N, C-alpha and C positions, 0 to 999 in steps of 0.2 A: 583618552584621543581617540579620536577616530578614523580609520584605517579609508581611505577612496576606494571605492567600489570599481570593479573591471566592469569593461563594457559588456551590457548584453549581445548575444550573436543577433546580428542581422539578418534581415530576408522575413517571410512569412511563418517562421519557424512556427508560430501558434496557432495555425490555421490545420493543420492537421494534427495537435496535440492532442492527447486522450485526455478528457477532464472526468477529477472527479468530485459527485456531490456530498458523498455518506449517504443517497438513501436511493442508489439505482443497486441492478444485480454486478455490479461489480464488486469484488474486494478489496481492503485496502493493500494486502497484499499481492495482487494481482495488480491492483494500480502502482505500487513500487515497482515491481518488476516491469511491466510496458514502459513506465517513465523512465527507468533507467535506460533499455534498450533504445529509445527515443531520442534521451539526451546523448546518448555514447554516440549515434549520428550525429550529433550536432556539433563533436568533437570539444566537448565543454572540460576543461582545463580547472577552472578557478574555484574553489570552495563555495564563494560569494556568487557567483554566476548560478553554481548547479541550486542553490538555495532558492535563487530568487525565481526561476526558472521552474523550478519542483511548484512554489507557490501559484505561477501563475498555472499549474495542474488541477488547482481546487477550485472549485465552486459552488454554490449553495452555502449549504449548514460547514460544511470542510470551511471554504474561507472565512465564513462568520468565526468560525474556531479557532481557527488561524490569527484572525484578529482581536481576538480576545485575546490571544497569549499573552505575558508580561513583556513591555517591551525590552530587549536585550536577551532577552532569555532563552533561545535558542543560538548556540557558538558554531556548530557546524552541522554538515549534512547528515551525520550521525545520529547529532542529538535529535533534528529535526524527524529523523527518519521513526528514531525510538517515541519520541512524543506522537508523531500520526498513529503509530502502529497501536502506542498504547490506550488513546482516542478511539481511533477507527478500526484498529484488528480485532481478528478474532479474538473474541473474551474467553473461550472455553480452555478451562484447566488441564491439568493431568489424571485428577482425580475422573471429569467429566469423561475423559478416554479409557481410562482404564475399564470404568461402569459398563463405559457402551461396549469395550471391547468384549469384556466377563459376560454380557448379556446377546453374544452374538453365537447365536448354534444352529445348527442343523432342523428345519422344519421336520415333523414327521411325515415321508411321504416324498419327501423332498431331494431330487438327484442331486448327486454331488457337483456336475458342471453347474447346476442352477443357483446352489450355495456359495460357489466359487464367484458366479457373476453376482452377484447378493454381498456378498463379502468385501470385494474388491470394488465393485463401484455403487456400494450404500442401495 
């Protein structure tokens, strides 16, 4: 049984919405954070509206990816977030970070403040 969809926000809400293409310098995690902040300002409370507005924030390869998902495979915003992050999110696993952390050491002649900066900011 299909449930009727709630009405979308009115006005030019899409005009200022940040788009995610999957090919630019914005990470999936950054896009989700920006989207949630943006959508909070729209005062959206219905799950179906959140999901449809989120999909409108996708463009290019990311939009193509969404269109290729199996029909009705996404049931709520959490499932959409999970699928989005699985596809576009940071793919580094715990072993990568453990290895990177283990390899980090102070260079010969490097002062502690320079090492601290390199440690904290990569």
